[in-house]
C-alpha positions, -999 to 999 in steps of 0.1 A, spaced: -717 -103 -281 -689 -81 -270 -657 -84 -292 -624 -81 -269 -591 -88 -265 -569 -110 -242 -530 -119 -241 -519 -159 -224 -488 -172 -228 -479 -189 -263 -479 -220 -236 -515 -216 -226 -529 -208 -261 -544 -245 -265 -559 -254 -228 -581 -222 -236 -588 -224 -274 -596 -258 -260 -613 -259 -223 -622 -222 -224 -609 -198 -202 -628 -199 -172 -631 -174 -142 -624 -188 -116 -591 -197 -126 -578 -162 -146 -594 -134 -124 -573 -110 -119 -593 -91 -92 -625 -92 -67 -643 -59 -70 -679 -40 -64 -696 -33 -94 -720 -8 -99 -755 -25 -90 -750 -51 -70 -744 -58 -28 -712 -88 -35 -678 -88 -51 -676 -104 -78 -640 -119 -96 -634 -105 -129 -610 -105 -156 -597 -75 -177 -597 -79 -208 -590 -52 -236 -613 -30 -260 -584 -30 -288 -552 -64 -293 -532 -31 -294 -535 -10 -264 -514 -37 -245 -481 -26 -267 -457 -50 -245 -473 -72 -248 -486 -72 -287 -446 -66 -292 -436 -109 -269 -432 -130 -286 -437 -152 -253 -476 -139 -259 -504 -150 -276 -536 -122 -288 -569 -137 -285 -607 -130 -293 -631 -131 -272 -668 -126 -279 -690 -122 -245 -723 -112 -240 -725 -76 -229 -742 -87 -193 -708 -97 -181 -693 -69 -196 -679 -33 -172 -656 -6 -184 -622 13 -156 -600 28 -166 -568 10 -155 -549 41 -149 -572 53 -122 -569 16 -109 -529 12 -107 -525 51 -92 -555 38 -68 -531 9 -51 -518 42 -37 -546 75 -38 -580 64 -26 -591 90 -34 -583 78 -68 -594 43 -56 -631 60 -53 -623 79 -87 -618 39 -104 -658 25 -88 -674 55 -92 -665 59 -135 -669 18 -140 -697 14 -167 -713 -10 -185 -696 -19 -219 -727 -13 -233 -729 27 -219 -692 31 -228 -683 51 -251 -646 47 -272 -627 74 -262 -638 79 -227 -607 65 -210 -571 65 -215 -558 36 -208 -595 8 -204 -601 -26 -195 -634 -44 -198 -645 -65 -171 -658 -93 -177 -681 -112 -156 -677 -148 -166 -665 -176 -177 -653 -176 -221 -661 -209 -233 -637 -225 -261 -657 -221 -295 -662 -177 -285 -627 -179 -279 -600 -171 -316 -566 -165 -323 -564 -133 -327 -548 -130 -362 -554 -166 -374 -590 -166 -379 -609 -132 -404 -608 -101 -371 -633 -77 -366 -620 -48 -388 -603 -22 -358 -616 10 -363 -592 34 -347 -547 31 -336 -557 26 -299 -578 35 -271 -546 58 -253 -540 81 -290 -587 76 -291 -587 91 -258 -560 120 -262 -579 134 -302 -608 128 -284 -596 156 -259 -581 174 -276 -609 181 -302 -624 190 -270 -605 221 -259 -602 227 -296 -635 231 -299 -639 249 -259 -610 279 -274 -622 274 -308 -584 284 -317 -580 250 -338 -557 236 -311 -531 275 -308 -538 270 -269 -525 233 -266 -497 243 -294 -486 275 -269 -484 254 -247 -459 233 -260 -437 254 -272 -435 270 -244 -422 241 -231 -399 234 -256 -388 275 -251 -382 259 -210 -363 232 -223 -341 258 -252 -353 240 -278 -369 276 -293 -371 310 -286 -388 332 -296 -401 366 -305 -435 383 -299 -452 405 -328 -476 424 -295 -492 443 -323 -508 414 -339 -508 392 -307 -480 371 -330 -452 349 -310 -432 331 -337 -409 309 -325 -372 298 -341 -358 262 -332 -325 267 -323 -311 235 -344 -323 240 -379 -333 274 -398 -373 257 -392 -404 285 -371 -435 287 -362 -462 313 -359 -490 306 -333 -511 333 -315 -502 345 -282 -533 332 -253 -554 355 -243 -550 358 -211 
């Protein structure tokens, strides 16, 4: 079983807890999923309740914890779906990257959405926060994605993030936030903050 999270308006909570989530009523869209020969109705849920920061903070919404059999769960990149509304190449990329939840590695997508292809019975629905919730092992999917991406490139360049920081401080320099002094002999650069006495020393990346 997968533990998923789903936001609803508070006036719907009691009805859903009593009667369940009917796919025919709550589906978001119809999609052609891998290995299927016809479109399936899906409702979209979250892997982490903090993945929807707006609804998390909105007192008009309540988060529900769902338990769903893995056979009915797929994962896709919601960012690609949104961009794909205006760009067909991105929508193709969205479809090509839909995978079963059982095969998903956390942190692969910046904005993962779980595509649920079945109704959820009331006994598998709990109000998040009112029951013993499943411990969350990471803050949210976006931060986990960025940490994984940074670690990937740090390993690739073997420089503990120097390339990324150099690019960031070059951006700050373009905005007038820092000035630089380059020590070309030792291949170092010092970035001086324009609004304080602080500074940062980095290596000049090899071209």
